[in-house]
C-alpha positions as CSV (number, residue, x, y, z in Angstrom):
1,M,135.0,47.6,123.9
2,S,135.5,51.1,125.3
3,S,132.6,53.2,126.7
4,L,131.6,56.5,125.4
5,P,133.4,59.6,126.9
6,I,131.2,61.6,129.2
7,N,131.7,65.3,130.0
8,E,129.6,67.3,132.6
9,I,129.3,71.1,132.7
10,D,127.5,73.2,135.3
11,C,125.9,76.3,133.8
12,R,123.8,77.3,136.8
13,G,123.8,81.1,137.3
14,Q,124.5,81.7,133.6
15,Q,122.1,83.7,131.4
16,C,121.3,83.2,127.8
17,P,123.3,82.7,125.5
18,Q,126.1,81.7,127.9
19,P,124.8,78.1,128.7
20,I,124.7,77.4,125.0
21,L,128.1,78.9,124.4
22,S,129.5,76.7,127.2
23,T,127.8,73.7,125.7
24,A,129.2,74.4,122.3
25,K,132.7,74.9,123.8
26,A,132.5,71.6,125.6
27,A,131.2,69.8,122.5
28,R,134.2,71.2,120.5
29,S,136.6,69.7,123.1
30,M,134.9,66.3,122.5
31,K,134.9,66.8,118.7
32,G,133.9,63.7,116.8
33,S,133.9,61.5,119.9
34,G,130.2,60.6,119.8
35,G,130.3,60.9,123.5
36,L,127.7,62.1,126.1
37,L,127.5,65.7,127.4
38,R,125.6,66.4,130.6
39,V,124.5,70.0,131.1
40,V,123.0,71.6,134.2
41,A,121.4,75.1,133.9
42,D,118.8,77.2,135.6
43,D,118.1,79.8,132.8
44,D,114.5,79.8,131.7
45,A,115.5,79.9,128.0
46,F,117.7,76.8,128.3
47,P,115.1,74.1,127.4
48,A,114.2,75.8,124.1
49,D,117.9,76.8,123.4
50,I,119.3,73.3,124.0
51,E,116.7,71.7,121.7
52,S,117.6,74.3,119.0
53,W,121.3,73.8,119.5
54,C,121.0,70.0,119.2
55,R,119.1,70.2,115.9
56,S,121.7,72.7,114.5
57,A,124.7,70.7,115.7
58,N,123.3,67.3,114.6
59,A,123.4,66.1,118.2
60,E,120.7,64.0,120.0
61,L,118.9,65.4,123.0
62,V,118.7,62.1,125.0
63,S,116.8,63.6,128.0
64,L,115.8,66.9,129.5
65,E,114.6,66.9,133.1
66,T,113.7,69.7,135.5
67,A,113.7,69.8,139.3
68,D,113.4,72.8,141.5
69,G,113.9,75.2,138.7
70,T,117.1,73.4,137.5
71,Y,117.3,71.7,134.1
72,H,119.4,68.6,133.5
73,A,120.1,67.8,129.8
74,T,121.9,64.8,128.4
75,V,123.2,65.2,124.9
76,K,124.8,62.6,122.6
77,L,127.2,64.3,120.3
78,A,127.8,63.4,116.7
79,G,130.3,60.6,116.0
80,P,133.6,60.9,114.1
81,K,133.6,62.0,110.5
82,T,135.9,60.7,107.7
83,T,137.9,63.7,106.3
84,T,140.0,64.1,103.3
85,M,143.6,65.3,103.4
86,G,144.0,68.8,102.3
87,M,145.3,69.9,98.8
88,P,148.0,72.6,98.4
89,P,146.5,75.9,97.1
90,M,146.4,76.5,93.4
91,H,147.5,79.9,92.4
92,T,147.9,81.1,88.8
93,T,147.8,84.5,87.3
94,A,145.8,83.6,84.2
95,G,142.4,83.5,85.8
96,P,140.1,80.4,85.5
97,T,142.1,77.4,84.4
98,L,140.5,74.3,82.8
99,V,142.6,71.2,83.5
100,V,140.7,68.0,82.7
101,S,137.2,66.9,83.7
102,S,136.3,63.3,84.3
103,P,133.0,61.7,85.4
104,S,134.9,59.2,87.5
105,V,136.5,59.9,90.8
106,P,139.0,62.5,89.8
107,S,142.7,62.6,90.6
108,E,144.4,65.8,91.6
109,A,145.6,66.3,88.0
110,E,142.0,66.0,86.7
111,I,140.3,68.6,88.9
112,L,139.1,71.9,87.5
113,G,140.7,74.9,89.0
114,L,139.5,78.5,89.4
115,D,141.9,81.2,90.7
116,C,140.2,84.2,92.3
117,C,143.2,85.6,94.1
118,G,143.2,89.4,94.2
119,M,139.4,89.7,94.1
120,Q,137.4,91.2,96.9
121,C,134.0,90.1,98.1
122,P,131.7,89.4,96.3
123,G,134.0,88.9,93.4
124,P,135.1,85.3,94.1
125,I,131.5,84.1,94.6
126,V,130.4,85.8,91.4
127,E,133.2,84.1,89.5
128,V,132.3,80.7,91.0
129,A,128.7,81.1,90.0
130,K,129.8,81.9,86.4
131,F,132.3,79.0,86.4
132,V,129.7,76.3,87.2
133,R,127.0,77.4,84.7
134,S,128.1,74.9,82.1
135,M,129.5,72.4,84.6
136,E,128.1,68.8,84.7
137,P,126.6,67.7,88.1
138,G,129.2,65.8,90.2
139,T,132.2,67.7,88.8
140,T,134.9,68.4,91.4
141,F,136.7,71.7,91.3
142,V,139.0,73.8,93.5
143,V,138.8,77.6,94.0
144,T,141.6,79.6,95.5
145,A,141.2,83.1,96.9
146,D,142.9,85.5,99.3
147,D,139.8,87.5,100.4
148,D,139.3,87.3,104.2
149,A,135.5,86.6,103.7
150,F,136.1,83.8,101.2
151,D,135.9,80.9,103.7
152,M,132.5,81.8,105.0
153,D,131.2,82.9,101.7
154,I,132.1,79.7,99.8
155,A,130.6,77.6,102.6
156,S,127.4,79.5,102.4
157,W,127.4,79.3,98.6
158,A,127.8,75.5,98.7
159,R,125.0,75.1,101.3
160,S,122.6,77.3,99.3
161,N,122.8,75.2,96.2
162,G,123.4,71.8,97.7
163,S,127.0,71.3,96.5
164,K,129.4,69.5,98.8
165,L,132.3,71.5,100.3
166,V,134.9,68.7,100.8
167,E,137.5,70.8,102.5
168,I,139.0,74.3,102.9
169,T,142.7,74.7,103.5
170,N,144.8,77.8,104.0
171,Q,148.5,78.3,103.3
172,G,150.3,81.6,103.3
173,G,147.0,83.6,103.4
174,I,145.6,81.8,100.4
175,S,142.5,79.7,100.9
176,S,141.8,76.7,98.7
177,A,138.2,75.2,98.7
178,K,137.5,71.8,97.1
179,I,133.9,71.4,96.0
180,V,131.8,68.7,94.4
181,Y,129.2,70.6,92.3
182,K,125.6,69.3,92.7
183,G,124.3,70.9,89.5
184,V,120.8,72.1,88.7
185,E,118.0,70.4,86.8
186,R,117.5,72.2,83.5
187,T,114.0,72.1,82.0
188,E,112.8,73.7,78.8
189,P,110.3,76.5,79.3
190,P,106.8,76.0,77.9
191,A,106.1,77.4,74.5
192,A,104.4,80.8,74.4
193,P,100.7,80.5,73.9
194,M,99.2,81.5,70.6
195,R,96.7,84.4,71.1
196,G,93.5,83.6,69.3
197,N,90.7,86.0,68.3
198,H,88.7,87.4,71.1
199,Q,85.5,85.5,70.8
200,A,82.9,84.8,73.5
201,P,84.4,84.0,76.9
202,G,85.0,80.3,77.3
203,S,84.8,79.5,73.6
204,P,86.5,76.1,73.1
205,S,87.4,76.9,69.5
206,T,90.0,79.4,70.5
207,G,91.2,77.9,73.8
208,L,90.8,81.3,75.4
209,L,88.8,82.0,78.5
210,T,88.1,85.7,79.5
211,I,87.7,86.3,83.2
212,D,86.4,89.8,84.2
213,L,87.3,90.7,87.8
214,T,86.8,94.5,87.5
215,A,83.7,94.4,89.8
216,T,85.2,91.8,92.2
217,P,86.4,93.0,95.6
218,P,90.2,92.8,95.9
219,A,90.2,90.2,98.7
220,Q,88.0,87.9,96.5
221,R,89.8,88.2,93.2
222,L,92.2,85.3,93.4
223,N,89.5,82.9,94.8
224,T,87.2,83.9,91.9
225,L,90.0,83.5,89.4
226,W,90.8,80.0,90.8
227,G,87.1,78.9,90.7
228,Q,86.6,80.0,87.1
229,A,89.9,78.5,86.0
230,V,89.3,75.0,87.4
231,N,85.8,75.0,85.9
232,A,86.8,76.3,82.5
233,P,85.5,74.5,79.4
234,A,87.5,71.6,78.1
235,G,90.2,72.7,75.7
236,T,90.9,76.0,77.4
237,S,94.6,76.7,77.2
238,T,94.8,80.5,77.9
239,L,93.2,82.8,80.4
240,E,92.7,86.5,79.8
241,V,92.0,88.2,83.1
242,H,90.8,91.7,83.4
243,A,91.3,93.7,86.7
244,P,90.8,97.4,87.5
245,D,94.2,98.2,88.9
246,M,97.9,97.5,88.3
247,A,98.3,96.1,91.9
248,F,96.6,93.0,90.6
249,G,99.7,92.3,88.5
250,A,101.7,91.3,91.5
251,D,98.9,89.1,92.9
252,I,98.4,87.1,89.7
253,A,102.2,86.7,89.3
254,S,102.3,85.1,92.7
255,W,99.2,83.0,91.9
256,C,100.8,81.7,88.7
257,K,104.0,80.8,90.6
258,L,102.0,78.8,93.2
259,S,99.7,77.1,90.8
260,G,102.4,76.1,88.2
261,H,100.9,78.2,85.4
262,R,102.8,80.8,83.3
263,L,102.1,84.6,83.2
264,A,102.5,85.1,79.5
265,G,101.7,88.8,79.4
266,L,100.6,91.8,81.5
267,T,99.2,94.9,79.7
268,S,98.2,98.2,81.3
269,T,95.0,99.7,79.9
270,T,92.9,102.8,80.6
271,N,90.5,100.6,82.6
272,G,93.2,98.7,84.6
273,V,95.2,95.7,83.6
274,I,94.9,92.6,81.4
275,A,96.9,89.5,82.4
276,T,97.4,86.6,80.0
277,V,98.0,83.3,81.6
278,A,99.1,80.1,79.8
279,L,97.7,77.1,81.6
280,T,100.1,74.3,82.2
281,P,98.8,70.9,81.1
282,V,98.7,68.0,83.5
283,T,101.9,65.9,83.4
284,P,102.0,62.2,84.6
285,D,103.8,63.3,87.7
286,A,101.7,66.3,88.6
287,A,98.7,64.9,90.3
288,P,100.5,62.8,92.9
289,V,102.5,65.8,94.0
290,A,99.4,67.7,95.1
291,S,97.7,64.6,96.7
292,A,100.8,63.7,98.7
293,A,101.3,67.2,100.0
294,A,97.6,67.4,101.0
295,S,97.8,64.2,102.9
296,S,100.8,65.3,104.8
297,G,98.8,68.2,106.3
298,V,100.7,71.1,104.6
299,L,98.8,74.3,105.0
300,V,97.5,75.6,101.6
301,T,96.2,79.1,101.3
302,M,94.4,78.6,98.1
303,P,92.0,75.8,97.0
304,P,94.0,72.5,96.9
305,A,93.8,70.8,93.5
306,V,91.6,70.7,90.5
307,P,88.6,68.4,91.5
308,A,88.4,65.1,89.6
309,T,84.9,66.2,88.3
310,S,86.2,69.4,86.8
311,S,85.2,69.9,83.1
312,N,88.7,71.0,82.3
313,S,90.9,68.0,83.0
314,D,93.8,69.7,81.2
315,I,94.5,72.2,83.9
316,A,97.3,71.3,86.2
317,P,96.5,70.9,89.9
318,L,98.0,73.4,92.3
319,A,101.6,72.3,93.0
320,V,101.7,72.6,96.8
321,P,105.2,73.7,98.0
322,A,106.7,72.8,101.3
323,Q,105.5,75.3,103.9
324,K,107.7,78.4,104.0
325,S,108.6,80.3,107.1
326,C,109.2,83.9,108.1
327,A,111.5,85.0,111.0
328,I,111.2,88.5,112.4
329,L,113.3,90.2,115.0
330,V,111.9,93.2,116.8
331,L,114.8,95.2,118.4
332,H,113.2,98.7,118.6
333,N,110.0,99.8,120.2
334,D,109.3,102.7,117.8
335,F,105.6,102.7,116.9
336,E,106.3,102.4,113.2
337,A,108.8,99.6,113.6
338,I,106.4,97.4,115.6
339,M,103.6,98.3,113.2
340,A,105.6,97.2,110.2
341,A,106.7,94.0,112.0
342,L,103.0,93.1,112.8
343,L,102.0,94.0,109.2
344,I,104.6,91.6,107.7
345,A,103.8,88.9,110.3
346,N,100.1,89.0,109.6
347,T,100.6,89.0,105.9
348,A,103.1,86.1,106.1
349,V,100.9,83.9,108.2
350,A,97.9,84.7,106.0
351,Q,99.9,83.4,103.0
352,G,100.5,80.1,104.8
353,M,104.0,80.7,106.2
354,N,105.2,79.6,109.6
355,T,105.8,82.9,111.3
356,S,107.7,83.9,114.4
357,I,108.6,87.3,116.0
358,F,111.5,87.4,118.4
359,F,111.2,90.4,120.8
360,T,114.5,91.6,122.3
361,F,115.7,94.6,124.2
362,W,113.4,97.6,123.6
363,G,111.1,95.5,121.5
364,L,110.0,93.6,124.6
365,N,107.9,96.7,125.7
366,A,105.4,95.7,123.0
367,L,104.6,92.6,125.0
368,R,104.1,94.3,128.4
369,G,100.7,94.4,130.0
370,E,99.1,97.4,131.7
371,R,99.5,95.8,135.2
372,P,101.7,93.0,136.6
373,R,100.0,89.6,136.4
374,K,98.9,88.1,139.8
375,D,99.2,84.5,138.6
376,V,102.9,84.7,138.0
377,E,105.5,85.1,140.7
378,A,107.7,88.2,140.0
379,P,111.4,87.8,140.9
380,K,113.2,90.6,142.7
381,T,114.7,93.3,140.6
382,S,117.2,96.1,141.4
383,W,116.3,99.7,141.7
384,M,118.0,100.5,138.5
385,Q,116.0,97.8,136.6
386,R,112.8,99.2,138.2
387,M,113.7,102.7,137.2
388,M,114.4,101.6,133.6
389,K,111.2,99.7,133.4
390,W,109.2,102.7,134.8
391,M,110.6,105.0,132.1
392,M,109.7,102.6,129.2
393,P,106.1,102.6,127.7
394,K,103.9,99.5,128.2
395,G,102.2,97.5,125.5
396,P,101.7,98.1,121.8
397,K,99.3,101.1,122.2
398,R,101.8,103.3,124.1
399,Q,104.9,103.1,121.9
400,K,106.0,106.4,120.4
401,L,106.9,107.4,116.9
402,G,110.6,107.2,116.2
403,Q,110.3,110.2,113.8
404,M,108.1,113.3,114.2
405,N,106.5,112.3,117.5
406,F,106.1,115.9,118.6
407,G,105.1,114.9,122.2
408,G,102.5,112.5,120.9
409,A,100.9,114.8,118.4
410,G,102.6,113.1,115.4
411,K,101.3,109.7,116.6
412,M,97.8,111.1,117.0
413,M,97.9,112.4,113.4
414,M,99.1,109.1,112.1
415,N,96.4,107.2,113.9
416,S,93.8,109.6,112.6
417,I,95.0,109.2,109.0
418,M,95.1,105.4,109.4
419,K,91.5,105.4,110.7
420,D,90.3,107.6,107.8
421,K,92.0,105.2,105.4
422,N,90.5,102.2,107.2
423,I,94.0,100.8,108.0
424,M,94.2,98.3,110.8
425,T,95.4,99.9,114.0
426,M,98.3,98.6,116.1
427,P,96.0,96.8,118.7
428,E,94.0,95.2,115.8
429,L,97.2,94.0,114.2
430,F,98.5,92.7,117.5
431,D,95.2,90.8,118.2
432,A,95.1,89.4,114.6
433,A,98.7,88.0,115.1
434,V,97.6,86.4,118.3
435,D,94.5,84.9,116.7
436,A,96.6,83.6,113.7
437,E,99.0,81.9,116.2
438,V,102.1,83.8,115.1
439,R,104.8,82.7,117.5
440,F,105.8,85.5,119.9
441,I,109.2,84.7,121.5
442,A,110.5,86.9,124.4
443,C,114.2,87.0,124.8
444,T,115.0,86.0,128.4
445,M,118.5,87.5,128.4
446,S,117.0,90.9,127.5
447,M,114.3,90.5,130.1
448,S,117.0,89.9,132.8
449,V,119.0,93.0,131.7
450,M,116.0,95.3,131.6
451,G,114.2,94.1,134.7
452,I,111.2,92.8,132.7
453,T,109.7,89.7,134.3
454,K,107.2,87.2,133.1
455,A,104.7,88.9,135.4
456,D,105.1,92.1,133.4
457,L,104.2,90.5,130.1
458,M,100.7,89.9,128.8
459,D,99.1,86.5,129.2
460,L,99.1,85.4,125.6
461,P,98.5,81.9,124.3
462,N,101.2,82.3,121.6
463,L,103.9,83.7,123.9
464,E,107.1,81.7,124.4
465,Y,110.4,82.3,126.2
466,G,113.7,81.6,124.4
467,G,117.2,82.8,123.8
468,A,119.4,83.7,120.9
469,S,119.8,80.1,119.7
470,V,116.1,79.9,119.0
471,F,116.1,82.9,116.8
472,V,119.3,81.9,115.0
473,E,117.8,78.5,114.1
474,N,114.5,80.1,113.0
475,A,116.4,82.6,110.9
476,A,118.7,80.0,109.4
477,N,115.8,77.9,108.2
478,A,113.5,80.8,107.2
479,D,112.7,81.9,103.7
480,I,112.2,85.5,104.9
481,N,114.3,87.3,107.6
482,M,113.5,90.8,108.7
483,I,114.8,93.0,111.6
484,F,112.8,96.0,112.9
């Protein structure tokens, strides 16, 4: 019985992302061995980066120890994978070609073929999406293309819909991708509700409940809607919701999507908007979904499920989705860029999303305090780094407008208008993000380049230090990615 291969690399003196790049290179040299990789590094971002890299590379972080500012990581790499021999590329001139389809394990003569040679991005992917529309789940097919972006595009397409990319081969500049199509569940849409006569609100004879939100403050409309919906009279099948402005249309559309009901109509009137909602009846599988999600501690931004004592037992409980996430990268320190990033971050976390902001290069200035912290030791910086830091504005309040700044006059005008419109100021948005526990991640590589130390940054409970790998993992798993 042979022991596992062990490889050791010394990354001391390297700054992010170089330790992770060295780790990945060493892992590639041990590809599929299932061996151990021992990494030594002294970059502050290394602990977070190596954890993120292990999760992304399907490796196991066996141990991570620190001593005298040096980190020692032991990583167990993934074992060997069984691969399939490559197929020769299929290239015809007649476009999509149907050979034979079989539900059993197909032979090469029974595999569907699609020829996308001559097409440029996004043509091949568009054709693949069309090709699989009527395809049965589990069907194997091969796509050939000569577009340079095809290999990465088809891999992304397969990951996005859960299909299995068996292999990609390339011969003579023509790529051939073999895929097992996962398929999608097809469900019949609910029938459109019948509109009854407009009788008294809550009349069970029509199944229609009218909810008037015209005098309700905007921030309370959805909660009021939910409360009246779950306590609707038995037999209610349709809601008619009145609101004073068209902006409510987007709100109720989101509410319907979250709660599992259907927005059957949206009509503009002289007094605002009328939304018609078809309530989804409870199915045998509906209730356990909500209770299981609630027990797992998933954050819900609306009331959880219809109470068991509700008079309307036909209304489906809120289907609680897995918690979504938002990854934001702040590259610039323009006032409006940071303002927009904080607006999005506060909105995302308010809607129950795990939210992180990665501050890099000029964006790091938004995290700087007025004075250096005394409780953190400041490392020595060069005169060029000190000069660069001296020329850059500190903290969120001092950032300049990227357009029409006019020596600060433009920013004063914007702040004045925002105050008159009762819009949250930059410091208020910043404090709100801190209170909501939005993850602030400072890029340590950018800090070392620009001479910004930990002592220069504000003492914030939600501030972390990381490198490029942390952002890449957050972005790869996020539902929303934005760069400012």
